[in-house]
C-alpha positions as CSV (number, residue, x, y, z in Angstrom):
1,M,-1.7,-53.0,19.9
2,S,-3.3,-55.8,22.0
3,A,-2.1,-54.0,25.1
4,V,-4.0,-50.9,24.1
5,F,-7.2,-52.8,23.4
6,F,-7.2,-54.8,26.6
7,Q,-5.5,-52.3,29.0
8,A,-7.8,-51.3,31.9
9,E,-7.5,-50.4,35.5
10,G,-7.2,-53.6,37.5
11,V,-8.1,-55.9,34.5
12,S,-5.6,-58.1,32.8
13,Q,-5.8,-60.3,29.7
14,Q,-5.7,-63.3,31.9
15,D,-9.1,-62.5,33.3
16,G,-10.5,-64.1,30.2
17,W,-13.3,-63.0,27.8
18,R,-16.4,-65.1,28.3
19,L,-19.8,-65.1,26.6
20,R,-21.5,-65.5,30.0
21,H,-20.2,-62.1,31.1
22,L,-22.4,-60.5,28.4
23,L,-25.4,-61.5,30.6
24,R,-24.1,-59.5,33.6
25,A,-26.1,-56.4,32.5
26,P,-28.4,-55.5,29.6
27,H,-26.0,-52.9,28.2
28,R,-23.2,-55.5,27.8
29,L,-25.4,-57.8,25.7
30,A,-27.1,-55.0,23.7
31,F,-23.9,-53.2,22.9
32,F,-22.1,-56.4,21.9
33,L,-24.9,-57.4,19.5
34,A,-25.0,-53.8,18.2
35,T,-21.3,-53.9,17.5
36,V,-21.6,-57.2,15.6
37,V,-24.2,-55.7,13.3
38,L,-22.2,-52.4,13.1
39,M,-19.0,-54.2,12.0
40,A,-20.7,-56.5,9.6
41,S,-22.6,-53.7,7.9
42,A,-19.5,-51.5,7.7
43,A,-17.5,-54.3,6.1
44,W,-20.4,-55.1,3.7
45,W,-20.7,-51.5,2.5
46,A,-17.0,-51.3,1.9
47,L,-17.2,-54.4,-0.2
48,V,-20.2,-53.0,-2.2
49,Q,-18.2,-49.9,-2.9
50,F,-15.2,-51.9,-4.0
51,D,-17.5,-54.0,-6.2
52,R,-18.8,-50.9,-7.9
53,L,-15.3,-49.6,-8.6
54,A,-13.6,-52.9,-9.5
55,G,-16.6,-54.8,-11.1
56,L,-16.5,-57.9,-9.0
57,G,-20.0,-58.8,-10.2
58,L,-21.7,-59.3,-6.8
59,P,-25.4,-60.4,-7.2
60,Y,-28.1,-58.2,-5.7
61,A,-31.6,-59.4,-4.8
62,V,-32.4,-56.1,-3.0
63,M,-31.3,-52.7,-4.2
64,P,-28.0,-52.1,-2.4
65,T,-28.9,-48.4,-1.6
66,L,-32.0,-49.6,0.2
67,T,-30.1,-52.4,2.0
68,H,-27.5,-49.9,3.1
69,A,-30.0,-47.2,4.2
70,A,-32.0,-49.7,6.3
71,V,-29.1,-51.4,8.1
72,M,-27.3,-48.1,8.8
73,T,-30.5,-46.5,10.2
74,L,-32.3,-49.3,11.9
75,G,-29.6,-52.0,12.3
76,F,-27.1,-51.3,15.1
77,I,-28.5,-48.0,16.4
78,P,-31.7,-49.4,18.0
79,L,-29.6,-52.1,19.7
80,F,-27.4,-49.4,21.2
81,F,-30.6,-47.6,22.2
82,A,-31.7,-50.8,24.0
83,G,-28.5,-51.0,26.0
84,F,-28.9,-47.3,27.1
85,L,-32.6,-47.4,27.7
86,F,-32.4,-50.5,30.0
87,T,-29.4,-49.0,31.9
88,A,-30.2,-45.3,32.2
89,G,-34.0,-45.6,31.6
90,P,-34.8,-47.4,34.8
91,R,-32.9,-44.8,36.7
92,W,-34.9,-42.0,35.1
93,L,-38.1,-43.8,35.9
94,N,-37.1,-45.1,39.3
95,V,-38.0,-48.7,38.4
96,D,-36.1,-52.0,38.5
97,P,-34.2,-52.8,35.2
98,P,-34.8,-56.0,33.3
99,S,-32.1,-58.6,33.3
100,A,-30.0,-59.4,30.3
101,E,-31.6,-62.8,30.1
102,E,-35.0,-61.2,29.9
103,V,-34.1,-59.0,26.9
104,L,-31.9,-61.6,25.1
105,P,-34.6,-63.0,22.8
106,A,-35.6,-59.5,21.6
107,L,-32.1,-58.3,21.1
108,G,-30.9,-61.6,19.5
109,A,-33.8,-61.5,17.1
110,Q,-32.8,-58.0,15.9
111,A,-29.1,-58.8,15.5
112,A,-29.8,-62.1,13.7
113,G,-32.5,-60.4,11.6
114,W,-30.1,-57.8,10.3
115,L,-27.4,-60.3,9.4
116,L,-30.1,-62.2,7.5
117,W,-31.1,-58.9,5.8
118,L,-27.5,-58.5,4.5
119,A,-27.4,-62.1,3.4
120,G,-30.8,-61.8,1.7
121,A,-29.6,-58.7,-0.2
122,H,-27.4,-61.0,-2.3
123,T,-29.5,-64.2,-2.3
124,H,-33.3,-63.6,-2.3
125,W,-35.7,-61.0,-1.2
126,V,-37.6,-63.6,0.9
127,V,-34.5,-64.1,3.0
128,A,-34.2,-60.4,3.5
129,C,-37.9,-60.1,4.5
130,G,-37.5,-63.1,6.9
131,G,-34.7,-61.1,8.6
132,L,-37.0,-58.1,8.8
133,M,-39.7,-60.2,10.5
134,G,-37.2,-61.0,13.2
135,V,-36.2,-57.4,13.5
136,A,-39.8,-56.3,13.7
137,W,-40.6,-58.8,16.5
138,G,-37.5,-57.9,18.4
139,L,-38.0,-54.1,18.2
140,A,-41.6,-54.4,19.1
141,S,-40.7,-56.5,22.2
142,V,-38.2,-53.9,23.3
143,T,-40.8,-51.2,22.8
144,V,-43.4,-53.1,24.8
145,R,-40.9,-53.7,27.7
146,F,-39.9,-50.0,27.8
147,V,-43.6,-48.9,27.7
148,R,-44.3,-51.2,30.6
149,L,-41.4,-49.6,32.6
150,L,-42.9,-46.2,31.8
151,A,-46.4,-47.3,32.9
152,T,-45.2,-48.6,36.2
153,S,-42.9,-45.6,37.0
154,P,-43.7,-43.5,40.1
155,S,-41.5,-40.7,38.8
156,H,-43.1,-37.4,38.0
157,E,-40.4,-36.6,35.4
158,R,-41.3,-38.8,32.5
159,L,-41.3,-36.4,29.6
160,H,-38.1,-37.7,28.0
161,A,-39.2,-41.4,28.5
162,K,-42.5,-40.6,26.9
163,A,-40.9,-39.0,23.9
164,I,-38.6,-42.0,23.5
165,A,-41.5,-44.5,23.8
166,T,-43.4,-42.6,21.1
167,A,-40.3,-42.7,18.8
168,L,-40.0,-46.5,19.4
169,V,-43.5,-47.0,18.2
170,V,-42.7,-45.0,15.0
171,G,-39.6,-47.2,14.5
172,C,-41.7,-50.4,14.8
173,A,-44.2,-49.0,12.2
174,C,-41.3,-48.1,9.8
175,V,-39.7,-51.6,10.0
176,A,-43.1,-53.1,9.2
177,G,-43.5,-50.7,6.3
178,L,-40.0,-51.5,5.0
179,G,-40.9,-55.2,5.0
180,V,-44.1,-54.6,3.0
181,S,-42.2,-52.4,0.6
182,V,-39.6,-55.1,-0.1
183,A,-42.2,-57.8,-0.5
184,L,-44.0,-55.6,-3.1
185,S,-40.8,-54.7,-4.9
186,Q,-41.3,-51.0,-4.1
187,P,-37.8,-49.7,-3.2
188,A,-38.8,-46.0,-3.3
189,L,-41.5,-46.7,-0.7
190,G,-38.9,-48.6,1.3
191,I,-36.5,-45.7,1.2
192,A,-39.4,-43.5,2.4
193,F,-40.0,-45.7,5.4
194,V,-36.3,-45.7,6.2
195,E,-36.0,-41.9,6.0
196,T,-39.1,-41.6,8.2
197,A,-37.5,-44.0,10.8
198,L,-34.3,-41.9,10.6
199,W,-36.1,-38.7,11.7
200,G,-39.2,-39.9,13.5
201,F,-37.4,-42.7,15.5
202,V,-33.6,-42.4,15.5
203,V,-33.0,-38.7,15.5
204,A,-36.0,-38.2,17.8
205,V,-34.4,-40.5,20.4
206,Y,-30.9,-38.9,19.9
207,V,-32.1,-35.4,20.5
208,T,-34.3,-36.4,23.5
209,V,-31.3,-38.1,25.1
210,A,-29.1,-35.1,24.2
211,H,-31.5,-32.7,25.7
212,R,-31.4,-34.6,29.0
213,M,-27.8,-35.7,29.2
214,I,-25.5,-33.2,27.5
215,P,-26.3,-30.3,29.8
216,F,-26.2,-32.7,32.8
217,F,-22.8,-34.1,31.8
218,T,-21.4,-30.6,31.1
219,S,-22.6,-29.1,34.4
220,N,-20.9,-32.0,36.3
221,A,-17.6,-31.5,34.5
222,V,-17.3,-27.8,33.6
223,P,-17.2,-25.1,36.3
224,M,-19.8,-22.4,36.0
225,A,-21.9,-24.5,33.5
226,D,-25.5,-24.9,34.4
227,T,-28.0,-27.7,33.6
228,W,-30.0,-25.6,31.1
229,R,-32.6,-27.7,29.3
230,P,-36.0,-25.9,29.2
231,N,-38.9,-27.9,27.7
232,W,-39.2,-25.6,24.7
233,V,-35.8,-26.7,23.6
234,L,-36.9,-30.3,23.6
235,A,-40.0,-29.2,21.6
236,L,-37.8,-27.5,19.1
237,L,-35.6,-30.6,18.7
238,L,-38.5,-33.0,18.4
239,G,-40.4,-30.6,16.1
240,T,-37.5,-30.4,13.7
241,A,-37.3,-34.2,13.6
242,A,-41.1,-34.5,13.0
243,F,-40.9,-31.9,10.3
244,E,-38.2,-33.8,8.4
245,A,-40.2,-37.0,8.8
246,A,-43.3,-35.3,7.4
247,T,-41.3,-33.9,4.4
248,V,-40.6,-37.5,3.3
249,W,-44.3,-38.1,2.5
250,I,-45.1,-34.6,1.4
251,E,-42.4,-34.9,-1.3
252,L,-43.4,-38.5,-2.2
253,F,-47.1,-37.9,-2.6
254,V,-48.0,-34.2,-2.5
255,T,-45.4,-31.8,-3.9
256,S,-41.7,-31.2,-4.5
257,S,-42.1,-27.8,-6.2
258,G,-39.7,-25.0,-6.0
259,A,-42.0,-23.1,-3.7
260,W,-42.2,-26.0,-1.3
261,M,-38.4,-26.5,-1.4
262,G,-37.9,-22.8,-0.6
263,K,-40.2,-23.1,2.5
264,R,-38.4,-26.3,3.6
265,A,-35.0,-24.5,3.2
266,I,-36.2,-21.6,5.4
267,V,-37.2,-24.1,8.2
268,E,-34.0,-26.1,7.9
269,I,-31.6,-23.1,7.9
270,S,-33.5,-21.6,10.8
271,A,-33.5,-24.8,12.8
272,G,-29.9,-25.5,12.0
273,S,-28.8,-22.1,13.1
274,L,-30.8,-22.4,16.4
275,L,-29.1,-25.7,17.0
276,A,-25.7,-24.2,16.4
277,W,-26.5,-21.5,19.0
278,L,-27.8,-24.2,21.4
279,A,-24.5,-26.1,21.1
280,F,-22.7,-23.0,22.3
281,R,-25.3,-22.4,25.0
282,W,-24.7,-25.9,26.3
283,G,-21.0,-25.2,26.7
284,L,-19.3,-26.3,23.4
285,V,-16.3,-24.1,23.9
286,Q,-15.8,-25.1,27.5
287,S,-16.2,-28.8,26.7
288,L,-13.2,-28.9,24.4
289,K,-10.9,-29.2,27.3
290,I,-12.4,-32.6,28.2
291,R,-12.1,-35.2,25.4
292,L,-15.2,-37.3,26.2
293,L,-17.4,-34.3,26.7
294,A,-16.0,-32.6,23.6
295,M,-17.0,-35.7,21.5
296,L,-20.6,-35.3,22.7
297,H,-20.7,-31.6,21.9
298,L,-19.0,-31.8,18.5
299,G,-21.3,-34.7,17.5
300,F,-24.3,-32.5,18.3
301,V,-22.9,-29.7,16.2
302,W,-23.1,-31.9,13.1
303,L,-26.9,-31.9,13.4
304,G,-27.0,-28.1,13.0
305,I,-24.5,-28.2,10.2
306,G,-26.4,-30.9,8.4
307,L,-29.7,-29.0,8.6
308,V,-28.1,-25.8,7.3
309,L,-26.4,-27.7,4.6
310,G,-29.7,-29.3,3.7
311,G,-31.4,-25.9,3.4
312,I,-28.6,-24.5,1.2
313,T,-28.9,-27.6,-0.9
314,R,-32.6,-27.0,-1.5
315,V,-32.1,-23.3,-2.4
316,A,-29.3,-24.3,-4.8
317,G,-31.6,-27.0,-6.3
318,V,-34.4,-24.4,-7.0
319,F,-32.0,-22.2,-9.0
320,A,-30.4,-25.1,-10.7
321,A,-33.7,-26.8,-11.5
322,S,-32.2,-30.1,-10.3
323,P,-31.0,-31.7,-7.0
324,V,-27.6,-30.3,-5.8
325,L,-25.6,-32.4,-3.4
326,P,-28.7,-34.4,-2.3
327,L,-26.7,-36.7,0.0
328,A,-24.1,-34.4,1.5
329,W,-26.4,-32.9,4.1
330,L,-27.9,-36.3,5.0
331,H,-24.5,-37.8,5.7
332,A,-23.5,-34.8,7.8
333,V,-26.5,-35.8,10.0
334,T,-26.1,-39.5,9.9
335,M,-22.3,-40.1,9.9
336,G,-21.4,-36.8,11.5
337,C,-24.0,-36.4,14.2
338,L,-25.4,-39.8,14.8
339,G,-22.0,-41.6,14.3
340,S,-20.1,-39.2,16.5
341,L,-22.7,-39.3,19.3
342,M,-22.9,-43.1,19.2
343,L,-19.1,-43.3,19.6
344,A,-19.2,-40.8,22.5
345,M,-22.2,-42.1,24.4
346,V,-21.4,-45.8,24.1
347,T,-17.8,-45.1,25.2
348,R,-19.0,-43.1,28.2
349,V,-21.5,-45.8,29.3
350,S,-18.9,-48.6,28.7
351,C,-16.3,-46.8,30.8
352,G,-18.7,-45.9,33.6
353,H,-20.3,-49.3,33.9
354,S,-17.1,-51.3,33.7
355,G,-15.5,-49.6,36.7
356,R,-13.1,-47.5,34.6
357,S,-12.4,-43.8,34.5
358,L,-14.7,-41.6,32.4
359,V,-12.1,-40.7,29.8
360,A,-11.5,-40.9,26.1
361,D,-8.0,-42.2,25.9
362,N,-5.6,-41.7,22.9
363,L,-7.1,-44.6,21.0
364,V,-10.7,-43.4,21.2
365,W,-9.8,-39.8,20.7
366,T,-7.8,-40.7,17.5
367,L,-10.7,-42.9,16.2
368,F,-13.1,-40.0,16.8
369,W,-11.1,-37.7,14.6
370,V,-10.6,-40.3,11.9
371,L,-14.4,-40.6,11.9
372,Q,-14.6,-36.9,11.3
373,A,-12.3,-37.4,8.3
374,A,-14.6,-40.1,7.0
375,V,-17.6,-37.7,7.3
376,L,-15.7,-35.1,5.2
377,L,-14.8,-37.7,2.6
378,R,-18.4,-38.8,2.3
379,I,-19.6,-35.2,1.9
380,A,-16.9,-34.6,-0.7
381,A,-18.0,-37.6,-2.6
382,A,-21.4,-36.0,-3.0
383,M,-19.9,-33.2,-5.1
384,S,-20.5,-33.9,-8.7
385,A,-17.0,-32.6,-9.7
386,A,-15.2,-35.1,-7.5
387,P,-14.0,-38.6,-8.4
388,V,-17.2,-39.9,-6.7
389,Q,-16.7,-43.7,-6.6
390,A,-13.1,-43.5,-5.4
391,L,-14.1,-41.2,-2.6
392,L,-17.1,-43.3,-1.7
393,L,-14.8,-46.3,-1.4
394,L,-12.3,-44.4,0.7
395,A,-15.0,-43.0,3.0
396,A,-16.5,-46.5,3.4
397,V,-13.1,-48.1,4.2
398,V,-12.2,-45.4,6.7
399,W,-15.7,-45.8,8.4
400,C,-15.2,-49.5,8.4
401,G,-11.7,-49.3,10.0
402,V,-12.9,-46.9,12.7
403,M,-15.9,-49.0,13.6
404,I,-14.0,-52.3,13.7
405,A,-11.2,-50.9,15.8
406,W,-13.6,-49.2,18.2
407,G,-15.9,-52.2,18.3
408,L,-13.2,-54.7,19.1
409,R,-11.8,-52.4,21.8
410,Y,-15.1,-52.2,23.8
411,A,-16.3,-55.7,22.9
412,S,-13.2,-56.9,24.8
413,W,-14.5,-55.0,27.9
414,W,-18.2,-56.2,27.7
415,G,-17.1,-59.9,27.9
416,R,-15.0,-59.4,31.0
417,P,-15.8,-58.7,34.7
418,R,-15.8,-55.1,35.8
419,A,-12.4,-53.6,36.5
420,D,-13.4,-52.7,40.1
421,G,-14.8,-56.1,40.9
422,R,-18.4,-54.9,41.3
423,E,-21.4,-56.6,39.8
424,G,-22.9,-55.4,36.5
C-alpha cells in the first residue's frame, strides 16, 4: 500500500517528506491544511454517528448538526479554494501570485480555528466561538488579498474573478453571522447562515470555476469539443445559487406555504434540468473515456440531480403536508457535487503542479467511485423507511475512509519536491 501512496514519476520515498516543502507554493500549504481539517471533520462525524447508535454519551456544547454543517461547508472547502485561487487566480488575472509565507497566517488561522470549533463543540461554546474568530480573520484576510489581486490586474477578462470575490465577501459575512448565532444560542439562525454560505459562497465559487474550467479542460482533451461557455450560462449558474441562498431567509422569516414551495419546486426542477442538459453540452459522454475529466463531469451532474430532487421533495411535501426527504437533495449537492468536484479538481492541480501526469490512477478512480457509494448511502438514509442511524453511520464511515485515504495520498506529495525537479 505504501508503494501506491508514494509512487510517482522520478520521486522515491527516500526523497523525504518535509514541512518546509509545504512553503514551496501556496497550493501545497492550503491543500495540506484543508486536508487536515477534512480528515479531522470526517473522523469526528463518524464518531458522532457511532455515539448516536451505541450511546457512548459524548458531551455536546454546540448542537452537533450545526457543528457538522458548519465545518463541512466552511471548514476545508475555503482552504482548498485558497490553494486554487492563489495558483490559477494570478494566471487568470496576469498578476504575480503571493508566496506561501505571505498566506500562511491567514490559512493557519482558518485551519486552527476549525479544529478549535470541533473541540468547542464538546467542551464550551466560548471555545467554539474563539475558533470562529480565527476563521473569520483568516477568511477575511484571504478575501482582501484576492480582491487586491483583482484590483491590480491588467486583464480585461475578470468576470469570473469578480464573481469569486463577491462570493468570498458573502462567505465572510456568513462566518460572522454564524459566530453571533452561537454566542446568542440561536442554532436555527446559525443553520441559516451556514446554508446561505453553502449557496452564496461555496456553490457560487464552484459553479464559477466550473464554467471557466470544465469546457476548457474538455476542449483540450477531447477531439471535436469546443470551449463553449457563454456568459448567460454563468448567469444561470450564479442565479440558481443566489435563488437558493435567498430561499433560506424567505422560509425563515417570510413564508414556507405550499404555494411558495410549489414555486420553488418549479424553479429547482427547471434549473436542475437545464444543468443536466449543460453537462451533456459540455461533453459528459465524451469525457467518460478519460478518468480525471470524467470525475469533473460526473461531479457536476450531481448538482442538476440535487436540484431536481429538491424540487420533487418540495412537491411531495406539499401533498404530504410535511417535509419529505428534506436532506436527500442537500447531500446530493454537497457530498455528490461538491465532494466529487473537490476530489477531481484537487487531484488535477496536485498532479499538474507536482510534475506528474494529469491522470487519475487506479487508487483515485476507485476512491471516486467509493465516494459515489457514500453519497447513495446518505441519500438512502434520508428515506424514512430505512434503518436511518445504521445507514448514517455507514455513510459517515465510508466518507471518512475515502477522505483519509485520498488525503494521505496527496499530502505525501505536497511535502515533497516536484517529481520533475522544477520549482513550485
